[in-house]
C-alpha positions as CSV (number, residue, x, y, z in Angstrom):
1,M,126.7,34.4,120.7
2,N,126.4,30.6,121.3
3,D,122.9,29.6,119.8
4,T,122.8,26.6,122.1
5,S,123.3,28.2,125.5
6,E,121.8,26.5,128.3
7,I,119.5,28.1,130.7
8,N,120.6,28.5,134.3
9,L,117.2,27.4,136.0
10,T,116.1,24.3,137.8
11,T,113.4,21.9,136.5
12,S,111.0,23.1,139.3
13,Q,111.4,26.6,137.8
14,T,111.5,25.6,134.2
15,I,108.1,23.6,134.1
16,P,105.8,26.1,135.6
17,L,107.4,28.8,133.5
18,A,107.2,26.9,130.3
19,I,103.5,26.1,131.0
20,Y,102.7,29.8,131.7
21,C,104.4,31.0,128.6
22,F,102.5,28.5,126.5
23,F,99.3,29.8,127.8
24,V,100.3,33.5,127.5
25,T,101.4,32.6,123.8
26,F,98.3,30.9,123.0
27,F,95.8,33.4,124.5
28,G,98.0,36.3,123.4
29,L,97.9,35.4,119.7
30,T,94.1,34.1,119.7
31,G,92.7,36.6,122.0
32,N,94.4,39.7,120.4
33,G,93.8,38.2,116.9
34,L,90.1,37.9,117.8
35,V,90.0,41.4,118.9
36,L,91.4,42.5,115.6
37,Y,89.3,40.2,113.6
38,S,85.9,40.7,115.3
39,S,86.2,44.5,115.6
40,L,87.1,44.9,111.8
41,R,84.8,42.3,110.5
42,Y,81.7,42.3,112.7
43,D,82.0,45.4,114.9
44,A,82.0,43.3,118.0
45,I,83.5,45.8,120.5
46,K,81.0,48.6,121.3
47,L,83.2,51.6,121.6
48,D,83.5,54.9,119.6
49,E,85.7,54.5,116.5
50,V,88.5,56.7,117.9
51,S,88.8,54.5,121.1
52,L,88.3,51.3,118.8
53,E,91.2,52.4,116.6
54,F,93.5,52.6,119.9
55,V,92.3,49.3,121.0
56,R,93.3,47.7,117.7
57,N,96.7,49.2,117.8
58,L,97.1,47.8,121.4
59,A,96.1,44.4,120.3
60,L,98.7,44.6,117.3
61,A,101.3,45.6,119.8
62,D,100.3,42.7,122.0
63,I,100.6,40.3,119.0
64,L,104.1,41.6,118.1
65,Y,105.1,41.2,121.8
66,T,103.9,37.6,121.9
67,I,106.0,36.9,118.6
68,C,109.0,38.6,119.6
69,I,109.2,37.9,123.4
70,V,106.8,35.2,124.5
71,L,106.9,32.7,121.9
72,P,110.9,32.3,121.9
73,Q,110.7,32.4,125.7
74,F,108.4,29.2,125.7
75,V,110.6,27.6,123.1
76,T,113.6,28.2,125.3
77,F,112.0,26.9,128.5
78,A,110.7,23.9,126.5
79,A,114.2,23.0,125.0
80,R,116.0,24.2,128.2
81,R,118.5,26.1,126.0
82,W,118.4,28.8,123.4
83,V,117.9,27.1,119.9
84,L,116.6,30.0,117.7
85,G,119.8,31.4,116.6
86,P,121.5,34.8,116.6
87,V,118.8,36.5,114.4
88,Y,115.9,35.7,116.7
89,C,118.0,36.7,119.6
90,V,118.4,40.2,118.0
91,L,114.6,40.1,117.4
92,Q,113.9,39.4,121.0
93,G,116.6,41.6,122.7
94,E,116.3,44.7,120.5
95,I,113.3,44.7,118.4
96,G,111.4,43.3,121.1
97,M,111.5,46.8,122.8
98,V,109.3,48.3,120.0
99,P,106.0,46.5,121.0
100,G,106.5,47.3,124.7
101,S,107.0,51.0,123.8
102,L,103.8,50.8,121.6
103,N,101.9,49.3,124.4
104,T,102.8,52.0,126.7
105,L,102.2,55.0,124.3
106,T,98.9,53.4,123.2
107,V,97.6,53.1,126.7
108,F,98.7,56.6,127.4
109,A,96.9,58.0,124.4
110,I,93.7,56.1,125.0
111,S,93.7,57.1,128.6
112,C,94.2,60.8,127.7
113,Y,91.5,60.6,125.0
114,R,88.9,59.1,127.3
115,L,89.9,61.8,130.0
116,K,89.2,64.6,127.5
117,L,85.8,63.1,126.6
118,V,85.0,63.2,130.4
119,I,86.1,66.8,130.5
120,S,84.9,68.1,127.2
121,P,82.3,65.5,125.9
122,F,81.2,67.6,123.0
123,H,84.7,68.2,121.5
124,Q,85.8,64.8,120.0
125,I,88.8,64.2,117.7
126,S,88.4,62.7,114.4
127,L,89.3,59.4,113.3
128,R,92.0,60.8,110.8
129,S,93.6,62.6,113.8
130,A,93.6,59.4,115.9
131,R,95.4,57.8,113.0
132,I,98.0,60.5,112.9
133,V,98.6,60.1,116.6
134,I,99.0,56.3,116.2
135,G,101.6,56.9,113.5
136,F,103.4,59.3,115.8
137,I,103.3,56.5,118.5
138,W,104.9,54.1,116.1
139,L,107.7,56.7,115.3
140,L,108.3,57.4,119.1
141,A,108.3,53.5,119.7
142,L,111.2,53.0,117.2
143,T,113.4,55.5,119.1
144,P,115.2,52.8,121.3
145,L,116.2,51.2,118.0
146,V,117.9,54.5,116.9
147,L,119.8,54.7,120.1
148,I,120.8,51.0,119.6
149,E,122.0,51.4,116.3
150,S,124.0,54.7,117.0
151,Y,126.1,52.7,119.4
152,Q,126.1,49.5,117.1
153,L,124.9,47.5,119.9
154,G,123.6,43.7,119.7
155,A,122.1,41.3,122.0
156,H,123.1,38.4,124.1
157,F,121.4,35.3,125.7
158,D,121.0,35.6,129.6
159,P,120.7,32.0,130.8
160,N,119.7,33.4,134.3
161,I,116.2,34.4,132.9
162,A,116.4,32.2,129.7
163,R,116.0,35.2,127.3
164,C,118.1,37.6,125.0
165,V,118.6,41.0,126.2
166,G,119.9,44.1,124.5
167,D,123.7,45.0,125.3
168,I,122.5,48.5,125.8
169,Y,121.8,48.0,129.4
170,D,125.5,47.0,130.0
171,H,127.0,49.7,127.8
172,D,128.7,52.4,129.8
173,E,128.5,55.2,127.2
174,A,124.9,54.3,126.3
175,R,123.7,54.2,129.8
176,G,123.3,57.9,130.0
177,P,121.2,58.4,126.9
178,L,119.2,55.3,127.9
179,M,118.3,56.7,131.3
180,I,117.1,60.0,129.5
181,L,115.1,58.0,126.9
182,V,113.5,55.5,129.4
183,G,113.3,57.8,132.4
184,V,112.5,61.4,131.3
185,I,110.9,60.8,127.8
186,V,109.0,57.5,128.3
187,F,108.3,56.0,131.7
188,I,108.2,58.8,134.3
189,P,105.6,61.0,132.4
190,L,103.6,58.1,131.1
191,F,103.3,56.3,134.3
192,G,102.5,59.5,136.2
193,I,99.9,60.7,133.7
194,I,98.5,57.3,133.4
195,G,98.1,57.2,137.2
196,I,96.5,60.5,137.2
197,N,94.2,59.4,134.4
198,F,93.2,56.3,136.3
199,G,92.3,58.2,139.3
200,L,90.3,60.7,137.4
201,L,88.6,58.1,135.3
202,G,87.7,56.3,138.6
203,V,86.1,59.5,139.9
204,A,84.3,60.0,136.5
205,L,83.1,56.5,136.4
206,R,81.6,56.8,139.9
207,L,79.9,60.2,139.2
208,Q,78.5,59.0,135.8
209,S,77.1,55.8,137.3
210,S,75.4,57.6,140.0
211,R,74.1,60.8,138.2
212,N,73.3,59.6,134.6
213,S,70.5,57.1,133.6
214,G,69.2,55.9,130.2
215,P,71.0,54.4,127.1
216,S,73.7,57.1,127.1
217,R,74.6,56.2,130.6
218,G,75.1,52.6,129.4
219,I,77.6,53.4,126.5
220,N,79.5,55.9,128.5
221,F,79.6,53.7,131.5
222,K,81.0,50.7,129.5
223,A,83.5,52.7,127.6
224,L,85.0,54.2,130.8
225,L,84.9,50.7,132.4
226,V,87.0,49.3,129.6
227,I,89.7,52.0,129.6
228,L,89.8,52.0,133.4
229,A,90.4,48.3,133.3
230,L,93.0,48.7,130.8
231,S,94.8,51.4,132.8
232,G,94.7,49.3,135.8
233,L,96.1,46.1,134.3
234,F,98.9,48.2,132.4
235,M,100.0,49.7,135.6
236,F,99.8,46.4,137.6
237,S,101.9,44.6,134.9
238,W,104.4,47.3,134.0
239,G,105.0,48.8,137.4
240,P,107.8,46.4,138.3
241,Y,109.4,46.8,135.1
242,L,109.8,50.6,135.8
243,V,111.7,49.7,139.0
244,Y,113.8,47.2,137.3
245,T,114.7,49.5,134.5
246,F,116.2,52.0,136.9
247,I,118.0,49.5,139.0
248,K,119.5,47.9,135.9
249,I,120.8,51.2,134.7
250,K,122.4,52.0,137.9
251,T,123.6,48.6,138.9
252,P,123.8,46.0,136.2
253,E,123.8,43.1,138.8
254,V,120.1,42.3,139.4
255,S,118.9,39.3,141.3
256,Q,117.7,36.3,139.3
257,Q,114.5,36.0,141.1
258,F,113.5,39.7,140.8
259,T,114.2,39.6,137.1
260,L,112.1,36.6,136.5
261,V,109.3,38.2,138.3
262,V,109.5,41.4,136.4
263,F,109.6,39.9,133.0
264,N,106.9,37.6,133.7
265,F,104.6,40.2,135.2
266,L,104.9,41.9,131.7
267,L,103.2,39.0,130.2
268,L,100.0,39.7,132.2
269,N,99.4,42.6,129.8
270,V,99.5,40.6,126.7
271,F,96.8,38.1,127.3
272,G,94.9,40.1,130.0
273,N,93.5,42.7,127.6
274,P,91.2,40.3,125.6
275,F,89.9,38.9,128.8
276,L,89.1,42.5,130.2
277,Y,87.2,43.2,126.8
278,T,85.3,40.1,127.2
279,I,84.4,40.9,130.9
280,T,83.7,44.6,130.6
281,N,82.3,44.8,127.0
282,R,78.9,42.9,126.7
283,R,78.9,42.8,122.9
284,F,82.5,41.4,122.6
285,G,81.7,39.0,125.5
286,R,78.7,37.7,123.6
287,Y,80.6,37.4,120.4
288,V,83.3,35.1,122.2
289,R,80.8,33.1,123.8
290,T,79.0,32.5,120.5
291,L,82.4,31.3,118.9
292,L,83.0,29.1,121.9
293,C,79.5,27.5,121.8
294,G,79.8,27.1,118.1
295,F,83.2,25.5,118.4
296,L,82.2,23.3,121.2
297,G,78.9,22.4,119.5
298,N,80.6,21.4,116.2
299,K,83.2,19.3,118.2
300,Q,80.5,17.6,120.0
301,A,78.6,17.1,116.6
302,I,81.7,15.6,115.2
303,I,82.3,13.3,118.2
304,G,78.5,12.2,118.1
305,S,78.8,11.6,114.4
306,Q,82.0,9.4,114.7
307,A,80.3,7.6,117.6
308,T,77.2,6.9,115.5
309,S,79.3,5.8,112.6
310,S,81.5,3.4,114.7
311,G,78.2,2.0,116.2
312,T,76.8,1.5,112.8
313,N,79.9,-0.2,111.4
314,G,79.8,-2.5,114.6
315,N,76.3,-3.5,114.0
316,E,76.9,-4.2,110.4
317,T,80.0,-6.3,111.3
318,T,78.0,-8.2,113.8
319,R,75.2,-8.9,111.2
320,S,77.8,-10.0,108.6
321,N,79.3,-12.5,111.2
322,V,75.9,-13.8,112.0
């Protein structure tokens, strides 16, 4: 692969995409990092421990996705060519499939868990069982790498979308197993069940808000609201990728505009999750606002002290001149 391949995009396309990827990278790393840090250190997200464990795994998957996919995308748009070398190309084109699978499977698991609580609220799973499920999710997310290694495939830079993609999509022999893996094992059941969970959680949310009252209502309502928002954002951002995958497997030639839209829709899920926690979870929102106010307050204090210092120095200089 030529590691200095130029992108096949106009300036009017490149500049907005570079700005978009910069903000996704910044908020994806800081937002999801804040989710991990605040939940582990200060218990800033008000959820039960099992749901919180899934949320942390989702934040970790989003951080990995940002590092493997979004960050090199921003660098490529800024440089208008691929400058990160063949190793990072493999990282983006092949290993980048892992955090996407982690995201999909984690949202599936947390949606099923919350649905189980709606149906059987007095039969909760233990934290140990949740961690076993998360371990299984990681093993299942690594399955695409096994398929890639079995066919000894690599990755190549696609100048039309300014990113590296796996050769597995263009390999005739691997196309059949890939269709089975992506279609039957992963996307069709996950999107179908997540869609069902989304509808059932919406019904449960409405019933719970209208029938229940008191402190227990507040906790359950907020927990359902968080998971409902996560499921909705997931389907909104990953839905086009489902269509793209099947089109790509059937006919490798996909239009540039549609491909750009699909891959940039995926990025909404990366930085959108922390914003959803801030909006739907009062404790985490209060924690974020406290951090921002503290940061802005310290910054204003620094600016004020510098202005005072410069004013004092100016007065001393004036007096000395006099």
